C-alpha angles and dihedrals in degrees: 000000000000117000134188133213090203110105093211091053095046088049092050093047090049091049094050094048092047096047104032100023093081089053097048101036095078092051125100120233089256092055090046089050091050091049090049093050093048092047093047095045097045095045095046092049089052101041104030102023099042114014098036094043091049092048093045090053093047098040120004137291091265096050092041088054095047099044091046090050089049092051090046089056095046092050089051092051101143085138139343089264093052094044089055091046090048091049092052089046088051088055090051094046090046090052091051090050091048096048097041097041093220141068098244098090095045092047094050093044093049092044093050092047089049092049094051090047096046092048091048093050093045091049094045091051091047091049092051091046096043097078091051092049091051096047109106116238123219116228116217 
Protein backbone atom coordinates (compact mmCIF):
# COMPACT_ATOMS: atom_id res chain seq x y z
CA UNK A 1 0.00 0.00 0.00
CA UNK A 2 1.22 3.48 -0.71
CA UNK A 3 2.53 5.42 2.26
CA UNK A 4 3.60 9.00 2.69
CA UNK A 5 6.20 10.63 4.88
CA UNK A 6 4.26 13.91 4.72
CA UNK A 7 2.47 14.59 8.01
CA UNK A 8 -0.48 16.49 6.41
CA UNK A 9 -1.05 13.63 3.97
CA UNK A 10 -0.82 10.98 6.71
CA UNK A 11 -3.33 12.94 8.81
CA UNK A 12 -5.68 13.27 5.84
CA UNK A 13 -5.51 9.55 5.04
CA UNK A 14 -6.17 8.71 8.70
CA UNK A 15 -9.15 11.08 8.80
CA UNK A 16 -10.65 9.66 5.61
CA UNK A 17 -10.22 6.07 6.78
CA UNK A 18 -11.71 6.87 10.18
CA UNK A 19 -14.67 8.88 8.89
CA UNK A 20 -15.55 7.21 5.57
CA UNK A 21 -14.11 3.73 6.09
CA UNK A 22 -17.04 2.46 8.19
CA UNK A 23 -19.45 3.48 5.43
CA UNK A 24 -17.43 1.84 2.65
CA UNK A 25 -16.16 -1.32 4.37
CA UNK A 26 -19.41 -3.32 4.08
CA UNK A 27 -19.81 -2.54 0.36
CA UNK A 28 -18.87 -4.97 -2.40
CA UNK A 29 -16.53 -3.96 -5.20
CA UNK A 30 -19.54 -3.65 -7.49
CA UNK A 31 -21.23 -1.26 -5.08
CA UNK A 32 -18.01 0.75 -4.75
CA UNK A 33 -17.77 0.87 -8.54
CA UNK A 34 -21.36 2.11 -8.83
CA UNK A 35 -20.68 4.77 -6.21
CA UNK A 36 -17.54 5.87 -8.08
CA UNK A 37 -19.39 6.12 -11.39
CA UNK A 38 -22.30 8.07 -9.90
CA UNK A 39 -19.92 10.48 -8.12
CA UNK A 40 -17.67 10.93 -11.16
CA UNK A 41 -20.57 11.42 -13.55
CA UNK A 42 -22.57 13.81 -11.37
CA UNK A 43 -19.58 15.94 -10.33
CA UNK A 44 -18.27 16.22 -13.89
CA UNK A 45 -21.69 17.18 -15.24
CA UNK A 46 -21.93 19.91 -12.59
CA UNK A 47 -18.35 21.23 -12.59
CA UNK A 48 -17.22 20.78 -16.19
CA UNK A 49 -20.56 20.54 -18.01
CA UNK A 50 -22.34 23.41 -16.26
CA UNK A 51 -19.99 25.64 -14.25
CA UNK A 52 -16.93 25.55 -16.51
CA UNK A 53 -19.02 25.99 -19.65
CA UNK A 54 -20.90 28.96 -18.14
CA UNK A 55 -17.75 30.64 -16.83
CA UNK A 56 -15.95 30.08 -20.14
CA UNK A 57 -18.82 31.72 -22.03
CA UNK A 58 -18.87 34.62 -19.58
CA UNK A 59 -15.09 35.12 -19.11
CA UNK A 60 -12.62 33.00 -21.08
CA UNK A 61 -11.54 29.34 -21.27
CA UNK A 62 -8.59 30.02 -18.95
CA UNK A 63 -10.64 31.81 -16.29
CA UNK A 64 -13.45 29.28 -16.62
CA UNK A 65 -10.94 26.48 -16.02
CA UNK A 66 -9.23 28.15 -13.05
CA UNK A 67 -12.38 29.31 -11.24
CA UNK A 68 -14.04 25.92 -11.73
CA UNK A 69 -10.95 24.15 -10.38
CA UNK A 70 -10.92 26.49 -7.37
CA UNK A 71 -14.60 25.74 -6.69
CA UNK A 72 -13.92 22.01 -7.13
CA UNK A 73 -11.13 22.23 -4.53
CA UNK A 74 -13.31 24.18 -2.09
CA UNK A 75 -16.19 21.71 -2.37
CA UNK A 76 -13.74 18.90 -1.56
CA UNK A 77 -12.31 20.72 1.49
CA UNK A 78 -11.73 17.79 3.87
CA UNK A 79 -8.46 19.48 4.82
CA UNK A 80 -6.26 22.18 3.28
CA UNK A 81 -4.08 19.43 1.78
CA UNK A 82 -7.00 17.68 0.11
CA UNK A 83 -8.51 20.96 -1.08
CA UNK A 84 -5.21 21.75 -2.80
CA UNK A 85 -5.03 18.24 -4.29
CA UNK A 86 -8.65 18.45 -5.48
CA UNK A 87 -8.02 21.88 -7.00
CA UNK A 88 -5.06 20.52 -8.97
CA UNK A 89 -7.17 17.54 -10.00
CA UNK A 90 -9.87 20.01 -11.05
CA UNK A 91 -7.37 21.76 -13.35
CA UNK A 92 -6.43 18.38 -14.86
CA UNK A 93 -10.05 17.31 -15.38
CA UNK A 94 -10.90 20.74 -16.79
CA UNK A 95 -8.00 20.52 -19.24
CA UNK A 96 -9.21 17.09 -20.33
CA UNK A 97 -12.63 18.60 -20.95
CA UNK A 98 -11.17 21.51 -22.94
CA UNK A 99 -8.85 19.36 -25.06
CA UNK A 100 -11.31 16.53 -25.71
CA UNK A 101 -14.38 18.71 -26.21
CA UNK A 102 -16.66 16.32 -24.31
CA UNK A 103 -17.31 15.03 -20.80
CA UNK A 104 -16.50 11.36 -21.42
CA UNK A 105 -12.76 11.56 -20.68
CA UNK A 106 -13.10 13.58 -17.44
CA UNK A 107 -15.98 11.38 -16.27
CA UNK A 108 -14.01 8.18 -16.84
CA UNK A 109 -10.85 9.64 -15.28
CA UNK A 110 -12.74 10.95 -12.24
CA UNK A 111 -14.66 7.69 -11.81
CA UNK A 112 -11.50 5.57 -12.02
CA UNK A 113 -9.75 7.78 -9.47
CA UNK A 114 -12.76 7.53 -7.14
CA UNK A 115 -12.92 3.74 -7.61
CA UNK A 116 -9.26 3.27 -6.67
CA UNK A 117 -9.63 5.64 -3.70
CA UNK A 118 -12.84 4.01 -2.46
CA UNK A 119 -11.39 0.50 -2.68
CA UNK A 120 -8.22 1.64 -0.90
CA UNK A 121 -10.16 3.32 1.93
CA UNK A 122 -12.47 0.32 2.37
CA UNK A 123 -9.52 -2.08 2.39
CA UNK A 124 -7.47 0.00 4.83
CA UNK A 125 -10.46 0.26 7.18
CA UNK A 126 -11.12 -3.50 6.97
CA UNK A 127 -7.42 -4.21 7.63
CA UNK A 128 -7.50 -1.98 10.73
CA UNK A 129 -10.71 -3.56 11.99
CA UNK A 130 -9.69 -7.16 11.22
CA UNK A 131 -7.38 -7.74 14.23
CA UNK A 132 -10.10 -6.51 16.60
CA UNK A 133 -12.66 -8.82 14.99
CA UNK A 134 -10.29 -11.79 15.35
CA UNK A 135 -9.39 -11.13 18.99
CA UNK A 136 -11.14 -13.67 21.22
CA UNK A 137 -13.31 -12.21 23.94
CA UNK A 138 -13.61 -13.65 27.43
CA UNK A 139 -17.02 -14.26 28.79
CA UNK A 140 -17.47 -13.55 32.48
